[in-house]
MMTF fields as JSON, N, C-alpha, C and O atoms, coordinates in Angstrom:
{
  "mmtfVersion": "1.0.0",
  "mmtfProducer": "UNKNOWN",
  "numBonds": 307,
  "numAtoms": 308,
  "numGroups": 77,
  "numChains": 1,
  "numModels": 1,
  "chainsPerModel": [1],
  "groupsPerChain": [77],
  "chainIdList": ["A"],
  "bondAtomList": [4, 2, 8, 6, 12, 10, 16, 14, 20, 18, 24, 22, 28, 26, 32, 30, 36, 34, 40, 38, 44, 42, 48, 46, 52, 50, 56, 54, 60, 58, 64, 62, 68, 66, 72, 70, 76, 74, 80, 78, 84, 82, 88, 86, 92, 90, 96, 94, 100, 98, 104, 102, 108, 106, 112, 110, 116, 114, 120, 118, 124, 122, 128, 126, 132, 130, 136, 134, 140, 138, 144, 142, 148, 146, 152, 150, 156, 154, 160, 158, 164, 162, 168, 166, 172, 170, 176, 174, 180, 178, 184, 182, 188, 186, 192, 190, 196, 194, 200, 198, 204, 202, 208, 206, 212, 210, 216, 214, 220, 218, 224, 222, 228, 226, 232, 230, 236, 234, 240, 238, 244, 242, 248, 246, 252, 250, 256, 254, 260, 258, 264, 262, 268, 266, 272, 270, 276, 274, 280, 278, 284, 282, 288, 286, 292, 290, 296, 294, 300, 298, 304, 302],
  "bondOrderList": [1, 1, 1, 1, 1, 1, 1, 1, 1, 1, 1, 1, 1, 1, 1, 1, 1, 1, 1, 1, 1, 1, 1, 1, 1, 1, 1, 1, 1, 1, 1, 1, 1, 1, 1, 1, 1, 1, 1, 1, 1, 1, 1, 1, 1, 1, 1, 1, 1, 1, 1, 1, 1, 1, 1, 1, 1, 1, 1, 1, 1, 1, 1, 1, 1, 1, 1, 1, 1, 1, 1, 1, 1, 1, 1, 1],
  "groupList": [{"groupName": "UNK", "atomNameList": ["N", "CA", "C", "O"], "elementList": ["N", "C", "C", "O"], "formalChargeList": [0, 0, 0, 0], "bondAtomList": [1, 0, 2, 1, 3, 2], "bondOrderList": [1, 1, 2], "singleLetterCode": "X", "chemCompType": "L-PEPTIDE LINKING"}],
  "groupTypeList": [0, 0, 0, 0, 0, 0, 0, 0, 0, 0, 0, 0, 0, 0, 0, 0, 0, 0, 0, 0, 0, 0, 0, 0, 0, 0, 0, 0, 0, 0, 0, 0, 0, 0, 0, 0, 0, 0, 0, 0, 0, 0, 0, 0, 0, 0, 0, 0, 0, 0, 0, 0, 0, 0, 0, 0, 0, 0, 0, 0, 0, 0, 0, 0, 0, 0, 0, 0, 0, 0, 0, 0, 0, 0, 0, 0, 0],
  "groupIdList": [1, 2, 3, 4, 5, 6, 7, 8, 9, 10, 11, 12, 13, 14, 15, 16, 17, 18, 19, 20, 21, 22, 23, 24, 25, 26, 27, 28, 29, 30, 31, 32, 33, 34, 35, 36, 37, 38, 39, 40, 41, 42, 43, 44, 45, 46, 47, 48, 49, 50, 51, 52, 53, 54, 55, 56, 57, 58, 59, 60, 61, 62, 63, 64, 65, 66, 67, 68, 69, 70, 71, 72, 73, 74, 75, 76, 77],
  "secStructList": [7, 7, 6, 6, 1, 7, 7, 1, 6, 6, 7, 1, 7, 7, 7, 3, 3, 3, 3, 7, 7, 7, 7, 6, 6, 6, 7, 7, 3, 3, 3, 7, 6, 6, 1, 7, 3, 3, 3, 7, 7, 7, 7, 2, 2, 2, 2, 6, 6, 6, 7, 7, 7, 7, 6, 6, 7, 3, 3, 3, 7, 7, 5, 7, 1, 1, 7, 6, 6, 5, 5, 7, 7, 1, 7, 5, 7],
  "xCoordList": [-4.594, -6.26, -6.965, -6.969, -7.462, -9.443, -9.728, -9.154, -10.958, -11.424, -11.847, -11.582, -12.627, -13.092, -12.007, -12.186, -10.936, -9.791, -9.628, -9.118, -9.992, -9.42, -8.507, -8.331, -8.01, -6.369, -7.05, -8.189, -6.372, -7.054, -6.251, -6.022, -5.539, -4.135, -5.047, -4.509, -5.89, -7.266, -7.819, -8.645, -8.014, -9.278, -9.829, -10.806, -8.735, -8.439, -9.045, -9.202, -9.273, -9.702, -9.091, -8.906, -8.941, -8.32, -9.363, -10.412, -7.601, -7.819, -6.308, -5.217, -6.494, -5.721, -4.846, -5.493, -3.596, -2.876, -1.645, -1.343, -1.041, 0.221, 1.567, 1.668, 2.404, 3.618, 4.555, 5.693, 4.21, 5.098, 6.0, 6.626, 6.304, 7.942, 8.46, 7.544, 9.427, 10.289, 10.501, 11.096, 10.232, 10.911, 11.686, 11.638, 12.67, 13.282, 12.924, 11.737, 13.682, 13.293, 11.703, 10.697, 11.887, 11.231, 9.43, 8.442, 9.421, 8.245, 7.681, 7.84, 7.047, 6.507, 5.229, 4.371, 5.164, 3.987, 2.917, 3.325, 1.775, 1.294, -0.295, -1.271, -0.154, -1.377, -2.585, -2.586, -3.591, -4.832, -5.91, -5.943, -6.394, -7.528, -8.179, -7.995, -8.706, -9.444, -8.934, -9.886, -7.773, -7.522, -6.351, -5.684, -6.585, -5.489, -3.816, -2.769, -4.295, -2.105, -1.494, -1.498, -0.946, -0.9, 0.156, 0.893, 0.544, 2.188, 2.226, 1.767, 2.694, 2.234, 3.894, 4.852, 3.854, 4.997, 4.847, 3.646, 5.663, 5.695, 5.427, 6.323, 4.248, 3.694, 4.699, 5.456, 4.799, 5.647, 5.602, 6.605, 3.958, 4.922, 5.005, 5.121, 4.898, 5.267, 6.872, 7.453, 7.634, 8.598, 9.246, 10.033, 9.249, 9.424, 10.176, 11.229, 9.159, 9.901, 10.173, 10.225, 10.376, 11.815, 10.803, 10.936, 10.078, 9.702, 10.279, 10.142, 10.577, 11.17, 9.454, 8.472, 9.749, 8.577, 9.567, 10.582, 8.674, 9.64, 8.183, 7.149, 8.955, 8.019, 7.698, 8.513, 6.222, 5.45, 4.881, 4.433, 4.573, 3.89, 2.984, 3.105, 1.656, 0.094, 0.711, 1.404, 0.42, 0.767, -1.633, -2.473, -1.68, -3.141, -2.768, -2.37, -2.818, -3.117, -3.629, -3.833, -3.831, -5.0, -4.974, -3.948, -6.1, -5.749, -5.826, -6.507, -4.979, -5.768, -6.331, -6.749, -7.097, -8.739, -8.478, -9.272, -7.085, -6.956, -6.454, -6.961, -5.873, -5.093, -5.316, -4.436, -6.562, -6.82, -5.268, -4.796, -4.705, -3.418, -2.039, -0.907, -2.173, -1.378, -1.968, -3.157, -0.762, -1.659, -0.67, 0.268, -0.544, 0.217, 0.874, 0.227, 1.348, 1.453, 1.227, 2.17, 0.161, 0.296, -0.671, -1.797, 0.045, 0.607, 0.42, -0.34, 1.619, 2.37, 1.017, 0.798, 0.612, -0.105, 0.674, 0.282],
  "yCoordList": [-5.496, -4.54, -5.804, -6.93, -4.924, -5.686, -5.631, -4.937, -6.705, -6.893, -5.143, -4.603, -4.429, -2.607, -1.862, -0.652, -2.253, -1.651, -0.93, 0.187, -1.497, -0.559, -0.789, -1.948, -0.065, -0.991, -1.669, -1.296, -2.75, -3.308, -3.093, -3.973, -1.463, -1.764, -0.49, -0.609, 0.212, 0.703, 0.199, 0.856, -2.023, -1.785, -2.738, -3.33, -2.45, -2.348, -1.333, -0.12, -1.897, -0.897, 0.017, -0.442, 0.6, 2.16, 2.687, 3.077, 2.129, 2.594, 3.246, 2.846, 4.133, 5.085, 4.312, 3.265, 3.954, 3.212, 4.136, 5.154, 3.327, 3.979, 2.73, 1.654, 3.341, 2.274, 1.819, 2.226, 1.376, 0.143, -0.189, 0.391, -1.328, -1.75, -1.658, -1.782, -1.509, -1.686, -2.685, -2.95, -4.124, -5.806, -5.559, -4.68, -6.498, -6.208, -6.401, -6.725, -6.329, -5.705, -5.269, -5.976, -3.572, -2.363, -2.926, -2.404, -3.951, -4.285, -3.03, -1.814, -3.72, -2.685, -3.186, -3.559, -3.141, -3.211, -2.099, -0.965, -2.268, -1.323, -1.335, -1.832, -0.831, -0.559, 0.209, 1.437, -0.443, 0.043, 1.031, 0.704, 1.757, 2.947, 1.358, 1.054, 0.789, -0.643, -1.455, -2.176, -1.905, -1.947, -3.657, -4.416, -3.587, -4.702, -4.763, -4.123, -5.697, -5.414, -6.509, -7.731, -5.254, -6.023, -6.09, -5.416, -6.947, -6.216, -5.512, -6.065, -4.285, -3.484, -3.47, -4.155, -2.727, -2.209, -1.455, -1.187, -0.451, 0.373, 0.669, 0.275, 1.495, 1.524, 2.143, 2.942, 1.607, 2.603, 3.671, 4.354, 4.388, 5.607, 6.762, 7.959, 5.825, 6.376, 6.443, 7.528, 5.063, 4.687, 5.535, 6.306, 5.665, 6.108, 8.17, 8.797, 8.332, 9.602, 9.988, 11.044, 8.528, 8.687, 9.409, 10.371, 8.674, 8.946, 8.219, 7.02, 8.653, 8.028, 7.835, 8.571, 6.62, 6.069, 5.54, 4.843, 6.301, 6.248, 4.998, 4.618, 4.677, 4.363, 5.196, 5.87, 5.121, 6.234, 6.864, 7.846, 6.982, 8.2, 7.261, 6.074, 8.308, 7.805, 7.903, 8.873, 6.861, 6.429, 5.638, 5.168, 5.921, 5.655, 3.889, 3.878, 3.22, 1.888, 0.766, 0.037, 0.535, -0.198, -2.037, -2.626, -2.77, -4.07, -4.703, -4.25, -5.965, -7.019, -6.845, -5.741, -7.692, -8.432, -9.75, -10.583, -9.818, -11.604, -12.048, -13.053, -11.6, -11.682, -10.604, -9.746, -10.441, -8.781, -8.339, -7.212, -9.286, -8.941, -8.743, -9.077, -8.462, -7.798, -6.311, -5.991, -5.443, -3.804, -3.284, -3.457, -2.454, -1.567, 0.206, 0.378, 0.807, 1.676, 3.226, 3.708, 3.68, 4.522, 5.688, 5.937, 6.664, 8.043, 8.063, 7.515, 9.092, 8.683, 10.672, 11.736, 10.136, 11.649, 12.722, 13.872],
  "zCoordList": [-18.313, -18.853, -19.307, -19.804, -18.846, -18.857, -20.384, -21.224, -20.593, -22.01, -22.417, -23.492, -21.125, -21.679, -21.707, -21.846, -21.613, -22.199, -20.51, -20.426, -19.513, -18.285, -17.313, -16.935, -16.931, -16.003, -14.755, -14.471, -13.897, -12.741, -11.728, -10.898, -11.654, -11.259, -9.682, -8.581, -9.745, -9.151, -8.714, -8.081, -8.53, -8.183, -6.682, -6.222, -6.446, -4.87, -3.433, -3.57, -2.381, -1.839, -0.776, 0.352, -0.909, -0.909, 1.422, 1.933, 1.86, 3.493, 3.975, 3.568, 4.753, 5.207, 5.943, 5.892, 6.768, 8.434, 8.401, 7.779, 9.362, 10.145, 10.053, 10.642, 9.156, 9.228, 10.367, 10.604, 10.678, 11.724, 12.164, 13.051, 11.574, 10.858, 9.592, 8.779, 9.114, 7.857, 7.891, 8.936, 6.835, 6.064, 5.264, 4.403, 5.523, 3.731, 2.765, 2.722, 1.429, 0.137, 0.139, 0.082, 0.24, 0.579, 0.901, 0.386, 1.753, 2.395, 3.496, 3.385, 4.465, 5.278, 5.568, 4.767, 7.458, 8.089, 8.173, 8.426, 8.016, 8.876, 9.156, 8.594, 9.884, 10.939, 10.553, 10.64, 10.14, 9.183, 10.434, 11.62, 10.096, 10.982, 11.763, 12.941, 11.061, 11.567, 12.405, 12.704, 13.148, 13.375, 12.976, 13.681, 11.871, 11.278, 10.801, 10.7, 10.661, 10.3, 9.072, 8.921, 8.262, 6.435, 6.411, 7.131, 5.551, 4.736, 3.671, 2.671, 3.533, 1.561, 0.841, 1.201, 0.028, -0.427, -0.813, -0.787, -1.469, -2.483, -3.364, -4.111, -4.281, -5.686, -6.331, -5.779, -8.26, -8.83, -8.802, -9.009, -8.432, -8.941, -7.28, -7.017, -6.753, -5.287, -5.34, -5.337, -5.397, -5.565, -6.701, -6.153, -7.652, -8.915, -8.453, -8.565, -8.088, -7.304, -6.05, -5.42, -5.809, -4.341, -3.013, -2.257, -3.165, -1.729, -0.306, -0.062, 0.087, 1.578, 2.408, 2.503, 2.824, 3.832, 4.752, 4.77, 5.62, 8.071, 8.602, 8.052, 10.116, 10.532, 11.608, 12.238, 11.849, 11.836, 10.864, 11.455, 9.721, 8.738, 8.371, 8.068, 8.484, 7.933, 6.368, 6.058, 5.429, 4.436, 3.962, 4.728, 2.512, 2.221, 1.606, 0.441, 1.934, 0.638, 0.498, 1.469, -0.334, -1.665, -1.512, -1.85, -1.019, -0.352, -1.659, -2.579, -1.744, -3.031, -3.206, -2.855, -3.98, -3.458, -3.934, -4.371, -3.761, -3.679, -2.107, -1.609, -1.671, -0.186, 0.656, 0.704, 1.497, 2.635, 3.108, 2.955, 3.609, 4.155, 3.009, 3.36, 2.337, 1.862, 0.946, 0.947, 0.121, -0.33, -0.532, 0.247, -1.67, -2.003, -1.302, -0.27, -1.405, -0.59, -1.633, -2.26, -1.642, -3.783, -2.897, -3.327, -1.128, -0.904, 0.537, 1.336, 0.598, 1.769, 2.384, 1.805, 3.603, 3.64, 5.092, 5.288]
}
């Protein structure tokens, strides 16, 4: 929580992409629509609902503000 009471969980850049590879430890390699490739993990709310993500799925993800090569998958499209 920030000092103003808002969570920083949604503070990253939201982008769309396609899952290209499934990696160990619940990680995925995602090719963004802009052409960049990032490593992403599944957000808690998506994982809690047992949503299965496979290679070739379109996903919406948030990039980490610290490391633009890492992200969090927030929605399967």
